[in-house]
N, C-alpha and C positions, 0 to 999 in steps of 0.2 A: 817551330808547329805543335800544340799540346796532342798528344797519343791521346786516342780517344778511348782506348784501354784506362784510362786513367780517371775520364768524364763518367765513365758509368757507372762505379760505386758510387760518385758524390749527385748523380741523374736516381740513380735507386733509393740512396738514403731522403733525399727531398722528396720521391712518390711514396716514400712510407711515411715519413713525417706530415703529408698531405690527406693519407688515409686518416691514419692514428688522428690528426685534429679531426676529420669530421666523422670519424665514428665517435671518439670523443664529446663534440656539440650535441652529435644523435641521441647518444647517452644520455645526456644533460638532460634535453630535452625531453626524453619518454619519462626521466625521473621526475619533472618537474609536474610532468601531467599527471604520471600516477601517485604523484604528493597530494595536488593539487582534485584527483579523483576522490581517492583516500578519504578527503577531507568533507568534499561535496556528499559523496552517497550515504552517510548516515545521515546528513542533515534530510536531505530528500527522501530518503525512508525514513524516518521517525514524521515528517511534516506529511507526505502521505497518508502514512499510519493514524497519525489522529485524525486525519479529517477522516477516513473512514471508520475508526472507532467511535468518534462522535455522534457519524450519521444513524451508527449501528444501536449507540446506545438512545437514542434520538426517538428513533425510528421503532424502536422495541417497547419503552413508554406510549410513543402515537397506536400503539397496534394495542395492545394492553390493555389500552384504557375503555375502547378507542375514543378516539373523537370523532368529528362532525366529518373531518377531511377526508379521513381512514376508508369511513365507510360509504361516503359518497366517490370517492374513486374507486373501490370494489363493487358498486352499484354500475358504476359508469363502464367498466370492464368487463361488469359479468362473471365476478368471482361472488363465491357464499360467503356472509357477513362472518362466519366463524374462522375462515383463513386468516382474520386482523391477527387471533390467537396464535395460530402456527407461527404466522409469521416472528411475532413480536418473542417469543420462546427462543427459535433456534437467533435473532438477529441477538439479546440477550446474548448467548452460549458462544457467539461468532467472537463480538465485543472482545468477551473475558478471553480465550484464546488468546485470539492475538495478538493483546496488546502484554498478555503474562509470558514470563520470561519461559525458556523451555520449550517444552507438550509440541516437538516436531510435527507429529505426524498429526494431530490431531491442528492445528495449525494449517496445513495442507486442506483437508476439509471444509475448513472454517474461509481459505480464502476462497475456497471454489463455491462452498456454499453461496459466498457475499457476492462471487462475480456471476452466477447463475441468477442471484435475486435479481441484480440491478439490469441485467440483460434479459431477463422474462420481463422486467417490467418497462422496457425501452421497447422489446418484440409487442406487447400487450398495448402498448397505446400505439403504436403504429399500426397495427392490424384492424383499429377502430377508428384510425385516422386524425390521430389527434396532432398537433402541431408541436416544433421543436419547445415549448414552452414547458410543455407538460415530459417528454421525452430527452429532452439536455438534460436536465440535473442527475436521471438515473447512468445516463450514460458517461458524466464526470465523474460521480462514485464507481464506476465499473474501473474506471481507466485510472484512478487514484490506486485499487486495490489492486489491478493487473503491475500497478508502477512499484507499490508497498511491496508484491510478493517476489518481484524480481528483485531487489533489492535489499532483501530481509538478508543480516548478515549469517554466518554461518553456523552459529551456536543456534539459529531458525529453522536450520533447514535438514530434512532427513541425509544422511550419510550419500546416498544417493544421488541427489540433486544437487550436491555442492560443485564447482568447478574444483577441477584436480591441485590447482594452488590455496586452495580452501580447506583440503580434505585435512583429515589428521593421520598421523604416521599409521596409526595401530587401527583398522580397520573396525575394533569392537567398540573403537572409543566413538563418543555422540560428537565430540567437536568442542563440548561447555566448558569452558574457564570454570576455575572457581568463583567468582565473583557471583554466576548464575545460579549456585544454591545457599547464598548468602540471601536472610530473610530480607535484607534492604533489598534486594533484585523484586522480590514477591513485592514489596509493600511498597514503593511506588508506582509499582503501574496499577495494582488493585485500589489504592487511594486515587490515581488519576479515575478511575472509575467512577468512585464512590463521587469524586466532586462532578462527573460528565452526569450523572444519574439524578441528583441534586439538582443540576443548573435547567437540567430537564424538565424536571418536576415543578420547580420554581415557577420555570417561564412557560407552562404548559395551558393558565390563561393565554397571555399572548399568543403566543401561539392558535389556539384555536380561534381565536378573534383575528389572527391573520390570516389563517387557511381559510376561513370562511369567506371571506371576503375573495380569494381566488374559487374557488368552486361556484361562488357565485359568476363570479368573472367568466367561467370558464364553460357556464350554464348545466351545471351538474345538480344544483338545488336552486332552487328558490329563493331569492332573498327576503 
């Protein structure tokens, strides 16, 4: 008859191996999840960021011209005509601040301004009784701005807003790597801005024709 005292060490070893196996599987799952998120996060950040920067650049051009669509919309919502120029200037500044490297404090203001802009547009259309076709678009851009703000990397955040694992060891550092100081880090986003503005100006006649149809359909202007 086997001694139960001889069986206890074997049972303990088996339990330990089972626990270790389960722990290893959990660690591997977490590691795979972290690896996937580390790949997905920058893609999601740049996708949402490019959407809002493209809208801000196009919006600044439309407001600074301004096109008929902008004037009709301001009249419909009860805003003065000069408000278009105010919006256009601030949209251009926000686009530059958001797409550029570094400038974490200015980025916070730019994101706040962009979210305020689109949430105010949603509220304005809802107050005058407009339907989803008018306030749904600014709502989408506002959500993209929130996503871009939440997903921005550590070097684009203020130290106080970074998650603990992203904070630098030295509180005096801003967390930006050497690549952010190289001219290329500025040339790429600023070059992208030039392209976006060029496209906005070149497509302005087509945009005016398209938005004229929208304004007529919504009853903001006569055909």
